[in-house]
C-alpha positions in Angstrom: 55.1 -44.2 -19.6 55.4 -45.9 -16.2 58.3 -46.3 -13.8 58.8 -50.0 -13.1 60.4 -51.0 -9.8 60.5 -54.7 -10.8 61.9 -56.8 -13.6 60.3 -57.9 -16.8 60.2 -61.5 -15.6 58.1 -60.4 -12.6 55.6 -58.8 -15.0 55.4 -61.9 -17.2 54.7 -64.1 -14.2 51.7 -61.9 -13.3 50.0 -62.7 -16.6 49.6 -61.5 -20.2 51.1 -58.1 -20.8 49.0 -55.4 -22.6 50.5 -53.2 -25.3 47.8 -50.6 -25.0 50.1 -48.4 -22.8 49.0 -45.7 -20.4 48.1 -42.0 -20.9 50.2 -39.6 -18.8 51.0 -35.9 -19.1 54.5 -36.6 -20.4 56.7 -35.5 -23.3 58.9 -38.1 -24.8 61.3 -35.6 -26.4 63.1 -38.4 -28.3 60.6 -40.0 -30.7 62.4 -41.8 -33.5 61.2 -44.2 -36.2 63.0 -47.2 -34.6 61.0 -46.9 -31.4 57.6 -46.2 -32.9 54.8 -48.4 -34.1 51.2 -48.4 -35.0 48.5 -50.7 -33.5 44.7 -50.5 -33.9 45.0 -46.9 -35.3 47.0 -45.7 -32.3 50.6 -44.6 -32.5 52.7 -46.2 -29.8 56.0 -45.1 -28.5 58.2 -48.0 -27.4 61.1 -46.3 -25.6 61.3 -43.7 -22.8 64.8 -44.6 -21.7 67.6 -42.3 -20.6 69.1 -40.1 -23.3 72.7 -39.5 -23.9 74.7 -36.3 -23.7 75.2 -34.2 -26.7 77.9 -35.6 -29.0 77.7 -33.3 -32.0 75.2 -30.8 -33.6 73.4 -33.3 -35.8 73.0 -36.3 -33.4 71.6 -34.8 -30.2 70.1 -31.7 -28.7 70.3 -30.4 -25.2 67.3 -28.8 -23.5 67.8 -28.2 -19.7 70.1 -31.2 -19.5 67.8 -33.5 -21.4 68.8 -34.6 -24.9 67.1 -36.2 -27.8 67.8 -37.2 -31.4 68.5 -34.1 -33.4 66.9 -35.1 -36.7 63.5 -35.4 -35.1 63.8 -32.5 -32.7 61.4 -29.5 -33.0 62.7 -26.0 -33.7 62.1 -25.0 -30.0 64.4 -27.8 -28.8 67.0 -26.9 -31.4 67.0 -23.3 -30.2 67.1 -24.3 -26.5 63.8 -22.6 -25.8 60.9 -24.0 -23.8 58.7 -26.5 -25.5 55.4 -28.4 -24.9 53.7 -31.6 -26.2 53.8 -30.1 -29.7 57.5 -31.1 -29.7 56.4 -34.8 -29.9 53.9 -34.0 -32.7 56.7 -32.4 -34.7 58.8 -35.5 -34.4 55.9 -37.7 -35.4 55.3 -35.5 -38.4 58.9 -36.1 -39.6 58.4 -39.8 -39.2 55.2 -39.6 -41.3 57.2 -37.8 -44.0 59.8 -40.5 -44.0 57.0 -43.1 -44.4 55.5 -41.1 -47.3 58.9 -41.3 -49.0 59.2 -45.0 -48.3 62.4 -44.3 -46.5 62.3 -45.3 -42.9 65.9 -44.4 -42.1 67.3 -41.4 -43.9 71.0 -41.5 -44.6 73.0 -39.5 -42.0 74.7 -37.5 -44.7 71.4 -36.1 -46.1 69.5 -35.7 -42.7 70.7 -32.1 -42.1 69.5 -30.9 -45.6 66.3 -32.9 -45.2 65.5 -31.2 -41.8 66.4 -27.8 -43.2 64.0 -28.3 -46.1 61.2 -29.3 -43.7 61.9 -26.3 -41.5 61.9 -24.0 -44.5 58.6 -25.5 -45.6 57.1 -24.8 -42.2 58.5 -21.3 -42.2 56.9 -20.6 -45.5 53.5 -21.9 -44.4 53.6 -20.1 -41.0 54.9 -16.7 -41.9 52.2 -14.3 -43.2 53.2 -10.8 -42.4 55.3 -8.5 -44.7 58.4 -6.8 -43.2 56.7 -3.4 -42.6 54.1 -5.1 -40.5 56.4 -7.2 -38.3 58.7 -4.2 -37.7 56.0 -1.7 -36.9 53.8 -3.9 -34.7 56.9 -5.2 -33.0 57.8 -1.7 -32.1 54.3 -1.0 -31.0 54.4 -4.0 -28.6 57.6 -2.7 -27.0 56.7 1.0 -26.8 53.2 0.7 -25.5 53.8 -2.0 -22.8 51.6 -1.0 -19.8 50.0 -2.5 -16.8 46.8 -2.8 -18.8 46.5 -4.6 -22.1 44.4 -3.8 -25.2 42.3 -6.8 -26.4 44.0 -6.5 -29.9 47.5 -7.8 -29.5 50.4 -8.6 -31.8 51.7 -12.2 -31.7 55.3 -12.1 -32.8 55.6 -15.9 -32.9 52.8 -16.4 -35.5 53.2 -12.9 -37.0 49.6 -12.0 -36.8 47.0 -10.4 -34.5 45.1 -12.0 -31.8 42.0 -10.9 -29.8 41.8 -11.4 -26.1 38.5 -11.3 -24.3 38.2 -9.9 -20.7 37.1 -13.2 -19.2 40.2 -14.8 -17.7 42.5 -12.0 -18.6 43.1 -9.5 -15.8 45.1 -7.0 -17.9 42.4 -6.7 -20.5 39.8 -6.1 -17.7 42.1 -3.3 -16.4 42.2 -1.8 -19.9 38.4 -1.8 -20.2 38.2 -0.3 -16.7 40.6 2.5 -17.6 38.8 3.3 -20.8 35.4 3.3 -19.2 36.3 5.3 -16.1 39.0 7.7 -17.1 38.0 8.4 -20.7 34.4 7.4 -21.4 33.0 8.9 -18.2 35.0 11.3 -16.1 36.9 13.0 -18.9 33.8 13.5 -21.1 31.9 15.0 -18.1 34.8 17.4 -17.4 35.0 18.5 -21.1 31.2 18.9 -21.2 31.4 21.3 -18.2 34.3 23.2 -19.8 32.5 23.7 -23.1 29.3 24.7 -21.4 31.1 27.4 -19.5 33.0 28.6 -22.6 29.8 29.0 -24.6 28.1 30.5 -21.6 30.7 33.3 -21.3 31.3 33.6 -25.0 29.1 36.7 -25.5 30.3 38.5 -22.3 33.1 41.0 -22.0 35.0 38.6 -19.8 35.2 35.2 -21.6 35.7 32.0 -19.7 39.0 31.5 -21.4 40.8 32.9 -24.5 40.5 31.4 -28.0 43.9 29.7 -27.9 43.1 27.7 -24.8 39.6 26.9 -26.1 41.1 25.5 -29.3 43.6 23.4 -27.4 40.8 22.1 -25.2 38.8 21.3 -28.4 41.9 19.4 -29.7 42.0 17.4 -26.5 38.2 16.9 -26.6 38.1 15.4 -30.1 41.1 13.1 -29.2 39.1 11.9 -26.2 36.0 11.3 -28.4 38.1 9.3 -30.8 39.4 7.2 -27.9 35.9 6.4 -26.8 35.0 5.4 -30.4 38.0 3.2 -30.5 36.9 1.6 -27.2 33.5 0.8 -28.8 35.1 -0.5 -32.0 37.6 -2.8 -30.3 34.9 -4.1 -27.8 32.2 -4.9 -30.3 34.0 -5.3 -33.7 37.6 -6.1 -32.6 37.4 -9.9 -33.0 35.9 -9.7 -36.5 38.6 -7.1 -37.4 41.4 -9.3 -36.2 40.0 -12.3 -38.2 39.7 -10.1 -41.4 43.1 -8.5 -40.9 44.8 -11.9 -40.5 43.1 -13.2 -43.6 44.4 -10.2 -45.5 47.9 -11.2 -44.3 47.4 -14.7 -45.6 46.4 -13.3 -49.0 49.6 -11.3 -49.1 51.6 -14.4 -48.0 50.1 -16.5 -50.7 50.9 -14.0 -53.4 54.4 -13.6 -52.0 55.1 -17.3 -52.2 53.7 -17.6 -55.7 56.0 -14.8 -57.0 59.0 -16.0 -54.9 58.8 -19.8 -55.0 62.4 -20.2 -54.1 62.4 -18.0 -51.0 62.5 -19.6 -47.5 59.6 -17.4 -46.4 57.3 -14.6 -47.2 59.6 -12.0 -45.7 61.4 -11.7 -49.0 60.5 -8.4 -50.6 57.9 -8.4 -53.4 58.7 -6.9 -56.7 56.0 -4.3 -56.2 57.8 -3.2 -53.1 61.0 -2.6 -55.0 59.2 -0.7 -57.8 57.0 1.4 -55.5 57.7 2.7 -52.0 60.7 0.8 -50.9 59.7 -1.7 -48.2 62.5 -0.7 -45.9 61.4 3.0 -46.2 57.8 2.1 -45.4 58.9 0.1 -42.4 61.0 3.0 -41.2 58.0 5.4 -41.7 55.7 3.2 -39.7 58.2 2.7 -36.9 58.7 6.5 -36.8 54.9 7.0 -36.4 54.9 4.5 -33.5 57.8 6.2 -31.8 56.2 9.6 -32.3 53.0 8.5 -30.6 55.0 7.0 -27.8 56.9 10.3 -27.3 53.6 12.3 -27.5 52.5 10.6 -24.2 54.9 12.7 -22.2 54.4 16.0 -24.1 50.6 15.5 -23.9 50.9 15.1 -20.1 53.1 18.3 -20.0 50.5 20.3 -21.9 47.7 19.2 -19.8 49.1 19.2 -16.3 51.9 21.8 -16.2 50.2 24.4 -18.5 46.8 23.6 -16.8 45.2 22.9 -20.2 43.4 19.7 -19.2 39.6 19.5 -18.7 39.9 19.2 -14.9 42.0 22.4 -14.3 39.1 24.8 -14.7 36.6 22.9 -12.4 39.3 22.4 -9.8 40.3 26.1 -10.0 36.7 27.1 -9.3 36.3 24.6 -6.5 39.5 25.9 -4.9 38.3 29.5 -5.2 35.1 28.6 -3.5 36.3 26.2 -0.7 39.9 27.4 -0.2 41.4 23.9 0.1 44.3 23.3 2.5 47.7 22.9 0.9 47.8 19.2 1.8 44.4 18.6 0.2 45.6 20.4 -2.9 48.7 18.2 -3.0 46.6 15.0 -2.9 44.2 16.4 -5.5 47.0 17.3 -7.9 48.7 13.9 -7.4 45.5 12.1 -8.3 45.1 14.4 -11.2 48.6 13.7 -12.4 48.2 9.9 -12.3 44.8 10.2 -13.9 46.1 12.3 -16.8 49.1 10.0 -17.2 46.9 6.9 -17.6 44.5 8.8 -19.7 47.1 10.0 -22.2 48.7 6.6 -22.4 45.5 4.8 -23.3 44.4 7.4 -25.8 47.7 7.5 -27.7 48.1 3.7 -27.6 44.7 3.1 -29.1 45.2 5.9 -31.7 48.5 4.4 -32.8 47.0 0.9 -33.0 44.1 2.1 -35.3 46.5 3.9 -37.6 48.8 0.9 -37.9 45.9 -1.4 -38.6 44.6 0.8 -41.3 47.9 1.5 -43.1 49.1 -2.1 -42.9 45.8 -3.4 -44.3 45.8 -1.0 -47.2 49.4 -1.6 -48.1 49.1 -5.4 -47.9 46.1 -5.6 -50.2 47.5 -3.0 -52.6 50.8 -4.8 -52.9 49.2 -8.2 -53.4 46.8 -7.0 -56.1 49.4 -4.8 -57.9 51.7 -7.8 -58.1 48.9 -9.8 -59.6 48.3 -7.1 -62.2 51.9 -7.3 -63.3 51.8 -11.0 -64.1 51.9 -12.1 -67.8 48.5 -12.8 -69.4 47.2 -16.3 -68.4 46.8 -18.8 -71.1 44.2 -21.0 -69.5 40.9 -20.3 -67.7 42.1 -22.5 -64.8 44.9 -20.0 -64.0 42.5 -17.0 -64.3 40.1 -18.8 -62.0 42.9 -19.1 -59.3 43.6 -15.4 -59.6 39.9 -14.6 -59.3 39.8 -16.7 -56.2 42.6 -14.7 -54.6 40.8 -11.5 -55.5 37.6 -12.7 -53.9 39.4 -13.9 -50.8 40.8 -10.4 -50.4 37.3 -9.0 -50.8 35.8 -11.4 -48.2 38.6 -10.5 -45.7 38.0 -6.8 -46.3 34.3 -7.3 -45.7 35.0 -8.9 -42.3 37.3 -6.0 -41.5 34.9 -3.4 -43.0 32.7 -2.5 -40.0 35.7 -1.8 -37.8 37.6 0.0 -40.6 34.7 2.1 -41.9 33.8 3.5 -38.4 37.5 4.1 -37.6 38.2 5.8 -40.9 35.2 8.1 -40.5 36.2 9.4 -37.1 39.9 9.4 -38.0 39.2 11.7 -41.0 36.8 14.0 -39.1 38.9 14.2 -36.0 42.0 14.6 -38.1 40.5 17.8 -39.5 40.2 19.3 -36.0 43.7 18.1 -35.0 45.2 19.5 -38.2 43.4 22.8 -37.7 44.5 23.3 -34.1 48.1 22.1 -34.8 48.4 24.6 -37.7 46.9 27.4 -35.6 49.3 26.8 -32.7 52.3 26.5 -35.1 51.5 29.8 -36.8 49.9 31.9 -34.1 51.5 30.8 -30.8 55.2 30.4 -31.7 56.3 32.9 -29.2 54.1 32.1 -26.3 54.5 28.3 -25.7 57.4 26.4 -24.2 59.5 24.9 -26.9 58.6 21.2 -26.2 54.9 22.1 -26.4 55.3 24.1 -29.5 57.4 21.4 -31.2 54.7 18.9 -30.3 52.1 20.8 -32.4 54.6 21.4 -35.2 55.4 17.7 -35.4 51.7 16.8 -35.1 51.0 18.7 -38.3 53.6 16.7 -40.1 52.3 13.4 -38.6 48.7 14.0 -39.6 49.8 15.1 -43.1 51.9 11.9 -43.4 49.0 9.7 -42.3 46.7 11.3 -44.8 49.3 11.1 -47.6 49.8 7.4 -46.9 46.2 6.4 -46.5 44.3 8.2 -49.3 46.7 7.3 -52.2 46.7 3.6 -51.2 42.9 3.6 -51.0 42.7 5.2 -54.5 45.3 2.8 -55.7 43.1 -0.2 -54.7 40.3 1.1 -56.9 42.6 1.5 -59.9 44.5 -1.8 -59.6 41.4 -3.9 -58.9 39.7 -2.4 -62.0 42.8 -3.1 -64.1 42.9 -6.7 -62.9 39.4 -7.3 -64.0 40.2 -5.8 -67.4 43.3 -8.0 -67.8 41.4 -11.1 -66.8 38.6 -10.3 -69.3 41.2 -9.7 -72.1 42.8 -13.1 -71.3 39.6 -14.9 -71.9 39.1 -13.5 -75.4 39.0 -16.2 -78.0 38.7 -19.0 -75.5 35.7 -21.3 -75.7 34.3 -24.2 -73.7 32.4 -24.7 -70.6 35.3 -23.8 -68.3 35.9 -20.5 -70.0 32.2 -19.6 -69.9 32.1 -20.4 -66.1 35.1 -18.2 -65.5 33.5 -15.3 -67.5 30.4 -15.6 -65.4 32.4 -15.6 -62.3 34.4 -12.6 -63.5 31.2 -10.6 -63.7 30.9 -10.9 -59.9 34.3 -9.4 -59.3 34.0 -5.7 -58.3 36.7 -3.1 -57.8 37.9 -2.9 -54.2 36.8 0.4 -52.5 37.6 1.7 -49.0 34.7 3.4 -47.4 34.1 5.6 -44.4 30.8 5.3 -42.7 28.7 4.5 -39.6 27.2 1.0 -39.4 25.7 0.0 -42.7 25.7 3.6 -43.9 28.6 4.4 -46.2 29.2 8.1 -46.3 32.1 8.6 -48.7 34.8 6.6 -50.5 38.5 7.2 -50.0 40.0 8.2 -53.3 42.1 11.0 -55.0 39.2 13.5 -54.8 38.9 12.9 -51.1 42.5 13.9 -50.6 42.1 17.1 -52.5 38.9 18.0 -50.7 40.4 17.1 -47.3 43.4 19.5 -47.7 41.1 22.2 -49.1 39.0 22.0 -45.9 42.1 22.1 -43.7 43.5 25.2 -45.5 40.2 27.1 -45.6 39.4 26.5 -41.9 42.9 27.3 -40.8 42.9 30.6 -42.6 39.4 31.5 -41.2 40.5 30.8 -37.6 43.7 32.7 -38.0 41.9 35.8 -39.4 39.3 35.7 -36.6 41.7 35.1 -33.7 43.0 38.2 -31.8 46.6 38.5 -30.8 46.9 36.5 -27.7 49.4 34.5 -25.6 49.0 31.5 -23.3 49.3 32.7 -19.7 
């Protein structure tokens, strides 16, 4: 496109005119079939003239005072949002579809329905996430908005996850700085000092602190350890985890479209969601979990700072007794401590909430997709069975890419959950009359939240084993009596299909599988340890 200050006759007098055109950073916004052409494998736009004002809904579109032909306008322009050069690519795509139909000029009466069908097609292809994912991660993005930014982010436009590297992203650099300085270094040093002092005075007549405070410090310590593990997981395995998680979403989307071919998108509820846990109920549960973690930020700060149960209170108390700080110095120290604990608590609970959401959404998506496959009628041809086996293998490959992140996170989530469950139960039963109500309510709700997460995670993990095993049996039964090379190839391929299992482990070492027995053993350990601590604890109050 070039602005000409002279007439066409002046250009002709100068010599032969080239039709190659010029390359400028411009957006045509009004690409139509009548002004488009192809020459030497290059698509050429022949009109960049002034556009007219909006006449009606189906003839023009207004975007910041500039209008274009509605039938070729992209969804962003139709909605009045900002757009980029992709708007022109969308218009060209519609022109190519007209060419494929050998219809260069669609009748004006059918243009709206044609455009809607195209937009529905794009929506079906672009939407991958089930409703409980979009609602929970959308809530997470709102509740945990901060001046720092975790590398794993939710993209509401594409409805999937994205991974941001520190290079060129200041907020991600701040997140790594916060995690490294406030959690990985200073907080661990303070906890190490506290626990050394506790064990040092444990055998004396005057212990360093009472058992109740020691247990609450242990609770805070394991939460901090888990935050450090999350930092390592996200830094080294986060990109692979995002890729695997998004692939799992694609598998769910494909199954949803196959079973709901007439729906405009994958957000239509699957049959399995209607028969099992209602999708709306699951969405509400995940949203409640996110809001609970968001509320815990303030209660966690209250427990640490105002009740002096943070790892820095004991060292600062000893330093004050030794050096007798001035009141102004103490004010500055306490202000820094408050800001530090606020940042610390926010980052810890944000990463914890993210890991829980990633795990639960992954398990539910794979389980829903495979269970829906198991409820299909028996296939009549090896070709159909081969397509289903391909979907199963795609889910396994996606889980394998997500596995390193998931196995490490699951291991520490289960181990640390034991300690958190133990402390929460102890405080709920033993310290009901010695804690402020908001603090006591925090530990009571924490017991329910941990139990809810365990009851959501372990049954889904066990269900994956059962449904994947049932799928292999169904496919094998469908091949009975079928001969030929294709059937033999499918049988051989079916032998490589293995049941999907969710493991917990460290690196390449898998320690235990999540199943029904794991749930029973988990709650047995919680009950036994809670009873032992309650029986060994003297009657005490938080002072």
